[in-house]
C-alpha positions in Angstrom: 97.6 69.0 76.4 95.0 71.5 75.6 95.4 75.2 77.0 93.3 74.5 80.0 95.8 71.9 81.1 98.5 74.5 79.9 97.4 77.0 82.0 97.0 74.8 85.1 101.1 73.5 84.8 101.9 77.2 84.5 100.0 77.7 87.8 101.7 74.6 89.7 104.6 75.8 88.4 104.4 79.5 90.0 102.5 78.2 93.3 106.4 76.3 93.8 108.6 78.8 93.3 106.5 81.4 95.2 106.3 78.1 98.4 110.7 78.4 97.9 110.4 81.9 98.0 108.7 82.0 101.1 110.7 79.5 102.8 113.7 81.5 101.9 112.5 84.3 103.4 112.1 82.5 107.0 115.8 80.6 106.7 117.5 84.2 106.1 114.8 86.4 107.4 113.8 85.0 111.2 113.3 88.3 113.0 112.7 91.4 110.6 115.1 94.6 113.0 113.1 97.6 113.0 113.9 100.4 115.0 116.9 98.7 116.3 119.0 98.7 113.6 121.7 95.9 113.5 125.5 96.2 112.3 126.7 92.6 111.5 130.8 93.1 110.8 130.1 95.8 107.9 132.2 97.4 105.8 133.1 101.5 105.8 132.8 103.1 102.3 135.6 105.7 101.2 133.9 109.3 100.1 136.9 112.0 99.5 139.2 111.7 102.0 137.1 110.2 104.5 135.6 106.4 105.3 132.0 105.9 105.9 129.1 103.7 107.6 125.7 104.7 107.5 124.2 103.8 110.3 120.6 104.7 110.0 118.1 107.6 109.7 114.8 108.0 111.4 111.8 110.4 111.7 112.0 111.6 115.4 109.7 113.7 117.4 111.0 116.2 119.9 111.0 114.3 123.1 107.9 115.3 125.7 109.4 114.9 129.0 113.2 116.6 129.8 113.3 115.9 134.1 116.2 114.4 135.3 116.3 110.4 136.6 113.9 110.9 140.0 115.5 108.0 141.6 119.7 108.5 143.0 120.2 105.4 143.4 123.5 104.5 141.1 122.1 101.4 140.1 118.5 101.3 138.4 116.2 98.3 137.6 115.1 97.3 133.7 111.4 99.1 135.0 112.7 101.8 136.3 115.3 102.2 133.4 111.6 102.2 130.5 109.7 104.5 132.8 112.4 106.9 132.5 112.6 106.9 128.8 108.9 107.2 128.3 108.1 110.3 126.7 111.5 110.6 125.8 112.8 110.6 121.9 116.3 109.1 122.2 119.1 107.1 120.3 120.8 104.4 121.7 124.7 102.7 121.4 124.1 99.2 122.6 127.7 97.5 122.5 128.8 99.0 119.3 132.3 98.2 118.4 134.9 98.8 115.5 137.6 95.8 114.5 140.4 96.9 112.4 142.7 94.7 110.1 145.6 92.9 112.7 148.0 94.2 110.0 146.9 97.6 111.2 146.8 97.5 114.5 150.4 95.3 114.6 151.9 98.4 112.8 150.8 100.6 116.1 153.0 101.0 119.1 151.3 99.2 122.6 152.4 102.0 124.4 150.6 104.6 122.8 147.2 105.4 124.3 145.2 106.3 121.4 146.0 105.0 117.4 142.9 105.5 116.1 139.7 107.3 115.7 136.0 106.4 114.6 133.5 109.0 115.5 129.5 108.8 115.3 128.2 111.7 113.8 124.3 112.3 114.9 122.9 114.9 112.2 119.1 116.4 111.7 119.0 116.4 108.1 118.5 120.1 107.6 122.3 120.1 108.8 123.4 118.1 106.5 125.7 121.1 104.8 127.7 121.6 108.1 129.5 118.0 107.9 133.0 118.7 105.6 134.9 121.7 104.6 132.1 123.2 102.6 131.7 126.1 104.6 135.3 126.7 104.7 135.6 126.4 100.9 137.3 123.0 100.8 136.2 120.1 99.4 137.7 118.0 102.0 135.6 115.9 105.1 138.8 115.7 107.6 140.5 118.2 108.8 144.3 118.4 107.1 147.6 120.4 108.3 146.7 123.6 107.0 143.2 124.3 108.3 144.0 123.0 111.3 146.6 125.4 111.5 144.3 128.6 111.2 142.3 126.6 114.1 138.8 125.9 112.0 139.1 122.1 113.1 141.4 119.5 115.1 143.5 117.5 112.6 142.6 114.0 111.7 138.9 114.8 112.9 135.5 115.0 110.7 135.0 118.8 109.9 131.7 120.0 111.8 130.5 123.1 111.5 128.3 123.9 114.6 124.9 124.9 114.6 124.6 128.6 116.2 121.8 128.1 117.3 122.1 125.1 119.0 126.2 124.6 119.7 125.6 121.0 120.9 124.5 119.4 117.2 125.6 118.1 115.0 126.7 115.2 117.7 129.9 113.8 117.6 131.1 111.0 119.8 134.7 109.9 119.5 136.0 106.0 120.1 139.4 105.2 120.4 141.5 102.4 119.5 144.2 101.5 122.5 148.2 100.6 121.7 147.6 97.2 119.2 144.2 96.2 120.0 142.3 95.5 117.5 138.5 96.2 118.8 137.4 99.4 120.1 134.6 99.4 122.0 132.0 102.7 121.6 130.7 103.4 125.3 127.2 102.7 125.9 125.7 106.3 125.2 121.9 107.5 124.7 121.5 110.5 123.1 118.2 112.9 123.6 116.3 114.3 121.1 114.6 117.2 121.6 113.8 119.0 118.3 111.3 117.2 115.8 113.2 116.0 112.7 115.0 113.2 110.1 117.8 112.2 112.1 120.8 110.7 110.1 124.0 108.4 112.0 126.7 107.8 110.1 130.0 105.9 111.7 133.8 107.9 110.1 137.0 108.1 110.5 139.5 109.7 108.5 142.9 107.5 109.6 144.6 105.9 105.8 145.7 103.2 108.0 142.4 102.1 109.5 140.7 100.8 105.7 139.5 97.9 106.0 137.9 98.5 109.5 134.3 96.7 110.5 131.5 97.5 112.7 129.5 95.4 114.6 126.7 96.3 117.6 123.3 98.0 117.2 121.7 101.3 117.7 118.1 101.6 118.7 115.8 104.4 118.4 113.0 105.5 120.0 110.4 108.1 119.8 108.0 109.5 122.9 105.2 106.7 122.5 107.4 103.5 121.4 109.6 102.0 118.9 107.5 102.9 115.6 109.6 105.6 113.1 107.8 108.3 113.0 106.7 108.3 109.4 105.0 105.0 110.3 103.5 106.2 113.6 100.5 107.9 111.9 99.9 105.0 109.9 98.8 102.8 113.5 96.0 105.0 114.1 95.0 105.3 110.4 95.1 101.0 110.2 92.8 101.0 113.9 90.2 103.3 112.0 90.5 101.1 108.8 89.2 98.3 110.6 86.8 100.0 112.4 85.5 101.1 108.8 85.7 97.6 107.4 83.8 96.2 110.0 80.7 98.8 110.0 80.7 97.7 106.1 81.0 94.1 107.2 78.3 94.5 109.7 76.0 96.2 107.4 76.9 93.6 104.5 76.3 90.5 107.1 72.7 92.2 108.0 71.7 92.9 104.3 73.0 89.2 103.6 71.1 87.5 106.0 67.7 89.5 105.3 67.9 88.4 101.4 69.6 84.6 102.2 67.2 83.2 99.2 67.9 85.8 96.6 72.0 85.3 97.5 74.3 84.4 93.9 77.8 83.4 93.7 79.5 86.9 93.2 77.7 88.3 96.5 79.9 85.6 98.4 83.1 86.8 96.8 81.8 90.3 97.7 81.9 88.6 101.2 85.7 87.1 100.7 86.9 90.4 100.1 85.0 92.5 102.7 86.1 89.4 105.2 90.0 89.5 104.2 89.8 93.4 104.2 88.9 93.7 107.9 91.4 91.1 108.7 94.1 92.7 107.0 93.6 96.3 108.4 93.2 94.3 112.1 97.0 92.6 111.5 98.5 95.5 110.0 97.3 97.2 113.4 98.5 94.4 115.9 101.7 94.0 114.1 102.5 98.1 114.2 101.5 98.0 118.0 103.6 95.1 118.4 106.5 97.3 116.6 105.5 100.1 119.0 105.6 98.2 121.7 109.1 96.1 121.2 110.9 98.2 118.7 111.0 94.7 116.7 109.3 93.1 114.0 108.7 89.1 114.5 108.4 87.6 110.7 105.6 85.6 111.4 103.4 88.7 112.0 105.1 90.5 109.6 105.1 87.8 106.7 100.9 87.7 108.1 100.2 91.0 107.7 101.8 91.7 104.1 100.0 87.8 102.7 96.9 89.1 104.0 97.3 92.2 102.0 98.6 90.5 98.9 95.7 88.3 98.6 93.1 91.1 99.5 94.4 93.8 96.7 94.0 90.4 94.6 91.1 89.1 95.4 89.8 93.0 94.9 91.3 93.1 91.2 89.9 90.2 90.5 86.5 91.2 91.9 86.4 94.0 89.7 87.6 92.2 86.5 84.6 89.4 86.5 82.1 91.9 87.7 83.4 94.0 84.1 82.8 90.4 82.4 79.4 90.2 83.8 80.0 87.2 85.7 76.4 85.8 87.3 74.9 88.6 85.6 75.1 89.0 82.1 76.9 85.7 81.8 76.5 82.3 84.0 80.5 81.4 83.9 83.5 82.8 83.0 84.1 79.7 80.8 87.3 79.3 78.6 88.5 82.9 80.4 88.6 81.2 84.0 92.4 79.6 84.0 93.3 83.2 82.4 92.1 85.1 85.2 93.3 82.6 87.6 97.3 83.0 86.4 97.0 86.5 86.2 95.8 86.1 89.6 98.4 84.4 90.6 101.0 86.4 89.0 99.9 89.3 90.8 99.9 87.7 94.1 103.1 86.6 93.7 104.5 89.7 92.1 102.7 91.9 95.2 104.0 89.4 97.7 107.5 90.1 96.9 107.5 93.9 97.0 105.3 94.6 99.8 108.2 92.1 102.1 110.9 93.9 100.4 109.0 97.3 101.3 108.5 96.7 105.2 111.9 94.9 105.6 113.5 98.1 103.7 111.7 100.4 106.1 114.7 99.8 108.6 117.1 97.8 106.4 117.6 100.0 103.8 117.2 98.0 100.4 119.0 99.6 97.5 116.2 101.7 95.4 117.3 99.3 92.7 115.8 96.1 94.4 112.6 98.2 94.8 112.4 99.1 91.1 113.1 95.7 89.9 110.0 94.5 91.8 107.5 97.4 91.5 107.9 97.5 87.1 106.1 94.4 87.2 103.5 95.0 89.8 102.9 98.2 87.8 102.4 96.4 84.4 100.5 94.1 85.9 98.0 96.5 87.3 97.9 98.2 83.9 97.2 94.2 82.4 94.1 94.5 85.0 92.9 97.8 84.0 92.9 97.1 80.0 91.1 94.0 81.0 88.7 95.5 83.0 87.8 98.4 80.4 87.8 95.9 77.8 85.6 93.6 79.3 83.2 96.4 80.5 82.5 98.0 76.9 81.8 94.1 75.8 79.4 93.8 78.5 78.1 97.5 77.7 77.4 96.2 74.1 75.9 93.6 75.0 73.7 94.8 77.2 72.3 97.2 75.0 72.0 94.7 72.2 69.9 93.2 74.3 68.1 96.4 75.9 68.4 95.8 79.4 67.5 98.8 81.0 68.4 98.2 84.8 71.2 96.3 84.4 72.5 98.6 81.7 71.9 101.6 84.3 73.5 99.7 87.1 76.8 99.0 84.8 77.0 102.6 83.9 77.3 104.0 87.5 80.2 101.1 87.6 81.7 102.1 84.9 81.9 105.8 86.1 83.5 105.2 89.7 85.4 102.6 88.2 86.6 105.6 85.8 86.6 107.9 88.7 89.5 105.7 90.3 91.8 105.2 87.4 91.6 109.2 87.4 92.5 109.2 90.8 95.1 106.9 90.7 96.8 108.3 88.0 97.1 111.9 89.7 98.1 110.3 93.1 100.6 108.4 91.2 102.1 111.9 89.7 101.8 113.4 92.8 103.9 110.0 94.6 106.6 110.8 91.9 106.3 114.2 92.3 107.1 113.6 96.3 110.0 111.1 96.0 111.6 113.3 93.3 111.3 116.5 95.2 112.3 115.0 98.5 115.2 112.1 98.2 116.3 112.9 102.0 113.1 112.2 103.8 112.9 115.8 104.7 108.8 115.5 104.7 109.0 112.2 106.5 105.4 113.6 108.5 103.4 113.5 105.6 104.8 110.2 104.3 102.0 108.3 105.3 99.2 109.9 103.3 100.9 107.9 100.2 100.1 104.7 101.1 96.6 105.7 103.4 95.3 106.9 100.2 95.3 103.3 98.2 93.7 101.9 101.1 90.8 104.4 101.1 90.8 104.1 97.4 90.3 100.5 97.3 88.0 100.5 100.5 85.9 103.5 98.5 85.6 101.0 95.4 84.6 98.3 97.8 81.9 100.1 99.5 80.8 101.1 95.3 80.4 97.5 94.7 78.4 96.8 97.8 76.0 99.1 97.4 75.6 98.6 93.9 75.2 94.7 94.3 73.4 94.7 97.5 71.5 91.8 98.2 67.8 92.5 97.7 64.4 90.6 97.5 64.4 91.6 93.6 67.7 90.1 92.5 66.4 90.3 88.9 68.4 93.6 89.1 71.3 91.3 88.6 70.8 87.2 88.4 71.9 85.9 85.2 69.0 83.1 85.9 66.3 85.9 85.9 67.2 87.9 83.1 65.2 86.7 80.3 61.8 87.3 82.8 63.4 90.9 83.4 63.7 91.6 79.1 60.3 90.2 78.9 59.0 92.7 81.3 61.0 95.4 79.7 60.2 94.6 76.2 56.2 94.3 77.4 56.0 90.1 76.4 53.5 88.1 78.6 54.9 84.6 78.3 52.4 82.5 80.3 51.8 78.7 79.9 54.0 75.5 79.0 54.6 77.0 75.3 55.8 80.5 77.2 58.0 78.1 79.4 59.6 76.5 76.5 60.4 79.4 74.7 62.0 81.1 77.5 63.9 77.9 78.1 65.3 77.8 74.2 65.9 81.3 74.0 67.8 81.2 77.2 70.0 78.2 75.9 70.6 80.2 72.7 72.3 83.1 74.7 74.0 80.9 77.2 75.6 78.9 73.6 76.2 82.8 72.2 78.5 83.8 75.4 80.0 80.0 75.1 81.4 80.7 71.3 82.0 84.5 73.0 84.5 82.5 75.4 86.0 80.7 72.6 86.5 83.5 70.7 88.7 85.2 73.7 
């Protein structure tokens, strides 16, 4: 088996694994929950002297409207209800039910009214120190007999120190088990948010006899303009603007493409594909966010399309930078033996990026652990480093080759491209440093209103690099600036050699064949 067949076999294996990966996502995640947080018989975790369950966290903007319902009718339609909540920011509890173990329920007196308490606590992140006994100089989360006798709290409840500037917060909603019943259902309740901030929801209980209790149901989180979480809301506008930016770039490129269609080289088709994918990617993301904002849910199909467009565009963009750096279509006619290696790296990068993007966009709501994200971030970071090293190594060889051939026009072109690429790499390194600092100093997402600029920067950087490539390699009536087949004529002009007649043509052909032979030998060595 030769080397190319070996690489093709590896590509087929990776493709098969990726298909199983996608099927698995469709089976286990038919719909992705968004601002609707689902609880599917999940357990409470012990902490200090309490048990808690994290019900969700979102950045919420303050309600714009605070008027009471205009209709005096006790039964209002769903359309009227929806209209009432328009412009309001809310957290709504929908069929939230607590299920305790039967052993715990059987130990209770069936004639007793309240036999177990579970509390839903909503707080703004800045008030997190108000939960528990820190302000009472106690390590307890639950109120004990000693603190109760002092009148500081009620026995068996979570200790909450109310905000003197807003006495109703943090919010506490109580739900009691009745008699020997093993289920307790929360009353449908809607909490209006009148202050912009990052809000956390915890379900907590202090009674040790409730150990093993499970939670089911859902909560709905809504902003004044829709269901889109606060840290994602600016991205919908951003993707709309980026769709327009790609449309303008695509229109300019298309007009240039049509104007000089006779002088088009293969590289131009690759650039056209990347522009088209970028346009589709931004449009699909805008549609996905708009649908999310309107309905509160993220259908798996739309999310998968958006993520796949994004992964394909990222992969092809990096491959474009790589083949341009190698001088494909400009300094060399083909990639030769490097083609299979380039395709293999591109396929592996696509699979790694697709997995990371899916987890990131599911994790916005379903709270995937940081360990899972780290496990997927590291391969993508390593592959990006491989791309960067290979790109600059190839650029160095291409510049050296152009200097040896004294091809001044192409040498200037590649120097400009190298400078633009170097600036983008420096910006990327600086931004990664900022991103690490941002995440390290904001573990509780208190700066959620700024979080959208991190993904927005990478999209803007990719767009800027694509614009640079479009400008440098734009279709022209003088394709000898970068077309490989005209290279010898251009070199001859620069060196002042006049080749005329059949003898001159034959000399050009022989020299071209010699250069192609040198390139092929170089490919084999690589």
